[in-house]
C-alpha positions in Angstrom: -12.5 305.6 9.3 -13.0 301.7 8.5 -13.9 299.3 11.4 -10.8 297.6 11.1 -8.5 300.7 11.3 -9.9 301.4 15.0 -9.8 298.3 16.1 -5.8 298.0 15.0 -5.7 301.4 16.7 -6.7 299.8 19.7 -4.6 297.2 19.6 -1.6 299.1 19.1 -2.7 301.5 22.0 -1.9 304.6 19.8 -4.1 306.8 18.4 -1.4 307.6 15.8 -0.9 304.2 15.2 2.7 303.7 17.0 3.3 301.3 19.3 3.3 302.0 23.1 6.2 301.7 24.9 6.0 298.8 27.6 5.8 300.1 31.1 8.9 299.4 33.3 9.3 298.8 36.7 11.9 301.3 36.9 10.4 303.3 39.3 10.2 300.8 41.7 14.1 299.5 41.5 15.4 302.2 44.0 13.8 300.7 46.9 14.8 297.1 45.8 18.1 298.5 45.5 18.2 299.8 48.9 16.9 296.9 50.6 19.3 294.8 48.6 22.1 296.8 49.5 20.9 296.7 53.3 20.9 292.9 53.3 24.3 292.6 51.8 25.5 294.7 54.6 23.6 292.7 57.2 25.1 289.3 55.6 28.6 291.5 55.6 28.4 292.2 58.9 27.0 288.6 60.7 30.0 287.3 58.1 32.7 289.4 59.8 31.5 288.6 63.3 31.6 285.1 63.0 35.0 285.5 61.3 36.7 287.3 64.5 34.5 285.1 66.9 36.2 281.6 65.5 39.5 283.3 65.4 39.6 285.4 68.8 37.5 282.6 70.9 38.4 279.0 69.2 38.0 275.9 70.9 40.2 273.2 69.2 39.4 269.3 70.6 42.8 266.7 70.3 42.3 263.3 71.4 45.2 262.5 73.2 44.2 258.5 73.9 41.9 256.4 72.3 40.1 253.9 73.5 40.8 251.9 69.9 43.9 252.5 70.7 46.9 250.3 72.7 49.5 252.8 73.5 53.0 251.4 74.7 53.6 255.3 75.8 52.1 258.7 74.3 53.7 261.7 76.2 53.1 265.4 75.9 55.4 268.2 77.3 54.0 271.5 78.8 55.8 274.7 80.8 55.4 274.5 84.3 53.1 276.7 85.7 55.3 279.3 88.0 54.1 278.5 91.5 54.3 274.5 90.7 57.9 275.0 89.7 58.7 277.2 92.0 57.6 274.8 94.5 59.0 271.5 93.7 62.3 273.0 93.5 62.5 272.6 96.9 62.8 268.9 96.6 65.9 267.8 95.5 65.5 264.6 92.9 61.6 265.5 92.3 61.9 268.1 90.2 60.5 267.6 86.7 62.8 267.3 83.2 59.5 269.0 81.9 56.1 269.4 82.7 53.6 267.2 81.1 51.6 264.4 80.8 51.6 260.7 79.5 49.2 257.7 78.7 50.5 254.0 79.0 48.6 250.7 78.4 51.1 248.6 79.1 51.8 249.6 83.1 49.0 247.4 84.9 48.5 244.1 83.3 44.4 242.3 82.8 44.9 240.0 85.5 45.8 242.8 88.0 42.5 245.2 86.4 40.3 242.5 86.9 41.1 241.9 90.8 40.7 245.8 91.4 37.6 245.8 89.7 36.5 243.4 91.9 37.6 244.9 95.0 35.8 248.1 93.9 32.6 246.6 93.1 32.7 244.6 95.8 33.6 247.6 98.4 30.7 250.0 96.5 28.3 247.1 97.3 28.2 248.3 101.4 27.7 252.3 100.0 27.3 254.6 97.2 25.9 258.3 96.7 22.8 259.2 95.9 24.3 261.9 93.4 26.3 259.4 91.1 30.1 260.2 92.3 30.9 257.6 94.8 34.5 257.1 96.4 36.5 254.5 97.8 39.6 255.2 100.3 41.2 252.0 101.4 43.7 254.3 103.3 41.0 256.2 105.7 38.5 253.5 104.7 35.9 256.9 103.5 32.9 255.4 101.6 30.3 257.6 100.2 26.6 256.4 101.2 23.8 258.9 100.2 24.6 261.9 100.4 27.5 261.3 103.3 30.9 259.4 104.3 30.9 256.2 106.2 33.8 254.2 107.2 33.7 251.2 105.5 36.1 249.6 108.1 33.4 250.0 110.8 31.0 247.3 108.7 31.9 243.9 110.1 30.3 242.2 106.5 32.9 244.4 105.0 35.9 242.8 106.0 35.8 239.7 103.9 35.9 241.9 100.7 39.6 242.7 101.8 41.9 239.8 100.6 45.5 239.2 100.3 45.1 239.0 97.1 43.6 242.4 96.8 45.4 244.1 99.4 48.6 242.8 97.9 47.8 243.7 94.4 46.5 246.8 95.2 50.1 247.5 96.4 51.8 246.3 93.7 49.9 248.3 91.3 50.7 251.7 93.3 54.5 250.5 93.1 54.7 250.2 89.2 52.9 253.6 88.4 54.9 255.1 90.6 57.8 253.9 88.7 56.1 254.7 85.4 55.8 258.4 87.0 59.3 258.5 87.8 60.7 257.1 84.2 58.7 259.5 82.5 59.2 262.8 84.3 63.1 261.7 85.1 62.6 261.5 88.7 64.1 259.7 91.2 61.7 257.1 92.4 62.6 257.1 96.3 61.8 260.8 96.0 58.0 260.2 95.5 55.9 259.1 98.3 52.1 258.0 98.3 49.5 261.2 99.5 46.4 261.9 100.2 43.8 261.3 98.7 44.1 258.0 96.6 41.1 256.2 96.3 38.1 254.5 94.0 35.8 256.2 91.9 32.6 255.0 90.5 30.7 257.6 88.3 27.1 257.3 86.8 24.3 259.4 85.4 22.8 260.3 88.5 21.7 263.6 89.5 23.9 265.3 91.8 22.5 265.5 95.4 25.8 267.6 96.8 28.9 269.6 95.5 31.1 266.3 95.9 28.9 264.5 92.8 30.1 267.2 90.5 32.8 265.9 89.2 32.8 267.7 86.1 33.9 271.4 87.1 37.7 271.9 85.2 39.8 272.2 88.6 43.7 272.1 89.1 45.0 269.3 91.4 47.5 271.3 92.9 44.7 273.4 94.6 42.5 271.5 95.3 44.5 269.2 97.0 48.1 270.9 98.9 50.0 268.2 99.1 49.7 266.7 95.0 52.8 267.1 93.1 51.8 264.0 90.9 48.6 262.5 89.7 48.1 259.2 87.9 44.6 257.7 87.3 44.0 253.9 86.5 40.9 253.0 84.3 39.4 249.6 85.4 36.7 250.1 82.4 36.3 250.9 78.9 34.9 254.5 77.4 31.9 253.5 74.5 31.6 249.9 75.8 31.0 250.0 80.1 29.7 253.6 79.8 29.3 256.8 77.8 30.5 260.4 78.2 33.4 260.3 81.4 36.4 261.1 78.9 39.2 262.9 80.9 39.6 266.3 79.5 42.8 268.5 79.8 42.3 272.3 79.2 44.7 274.2 77.6 45.1 277.3 76.6 47.2 279.4 74.2 46.3 283.2 75.2 43.3 284.9 76.3 40.3 283.4 74.4 41.9 280.0 72.5 41.8 276.8 74.1 42.2 273.4 73.8 40.5 270.2 75.0 42.6 267.6 75.1 40.8 264.1 75.6 41.6 260.7 76.9 39.1 257.8 76.6 39.3 255.3 79.5 40.5 251.8 78.6 40.8 248.9 81.1 44.4 249.2 82.2 45.2 252.3 81.0 47.2 254.8 83.2 47.2 258.5 82.8 49.9 260.5 84.8 50.6 264.3 85.2 52.5 267.2 87.0 50.0 268.4 89.3 50.3 272.2 88.6 47.8 274.9 86.6 49.7 273.5 83.4 47.4 270.5 83.2 43.7 272.2 84.3 41.4 269.7 83.6 38.0 268.0 84.2 35.9 264.6 83.5 32.9 265.0 81.0 29.4 264.0 82.7 29.0 260.0 82.1 26.2 259.6 79.8 25.2 256.2 80.7 26.7 253.1 82.3 29.3 253.1 85.0 32.8 254.4 85.1 35.2 253.1 87.7 38.7 254.3 88.1 41.5 254.4 90.5 43.2 257.9 91.6 46.8 257.5 92.9 48.4 260.6 93.9 52.2 261.4 94.9 54.0 264.2 96.8 57.4 265.4 96.6 57.3 266.7 100.0 57.6 263.7 102.7 55.5 265.3 105.2 52.1 264.7 103.7 53.2 260.8 102.5 51.3 258.4 104.1 51.9 254.5 104.0 50.4 252.1 102.3 47.2 250.6 103.8 47.7 247.1 105.8 44.6 245.8 106.7 43.6 244.0 109.6 40.6 241.6 109.6 40.3 240.9 113.5 39.6 244.4 114.9 37.2 247.0 114.0 39.5 250.1 114.1 40.1 250.4 110.2 43.6 249.9 108.7 47.0 250.5 109.8 49.4 252.5 108.0 53.2 250.6 107.1 
């Protein structure tokens, strides 16, 4: 056999000169295929779990009122919760045509907001919570101070802040908001009575020190304050300008696991009002920066829980008289 023939056989890899078949990876394919099937099943299971989660445990978000909008009136009707309706049905003239909520930027004027914001800032100079959630109640005189409450009317220097302009504006704004509640829920204005607590709030991002500082927990006003039938808020500062965070959030449930968070972005002079029953479960987001000022003004249909407007005597130390 010639040397060239030997070289040719070595090149082809066979002794008879026929080409050798190339090796395949077929022996390893069953293992690879099995692994691929396992991964495919895992992806399918995860995909199904994601679909089930987002169709069973869904939280939607809806903006009811943004800071950029100027709203004449925006409303949302809701079914009254059973307990709320059973109670309020006792009070003729105070039964809402529908439970629900409303927002308006046309109830309170800019000049009135300026006066009330000045009053709030002046009052909070004499006391603030160390935990970021401070209140000033003009009726009782309650003012947050560190982790306690003091009576602002016991502070002689504080009396100078309660001018006739402050008090008259406060009363006038309360009357306009009361009328807005009556008109929106189609009830008799004279069947509504101011009730406790009605207060200024000052919220910051300071760490909570007591349970009173934890304003962000979901709650129902009627359960927290038994006298409440209608709740309103007047915002004195702007979301996104004076503070961040701090939006007002209604939590609407649809079934056991589905819910919708309905947001109100505070705006200077904006009034929001709602029936105080379980149909309006809500909370306030934690303020992340800046200072959020607002007034909560509450109304009852039960005259036994009514309170008068504050009447301030600047010559006495015993606090306000009630008209």
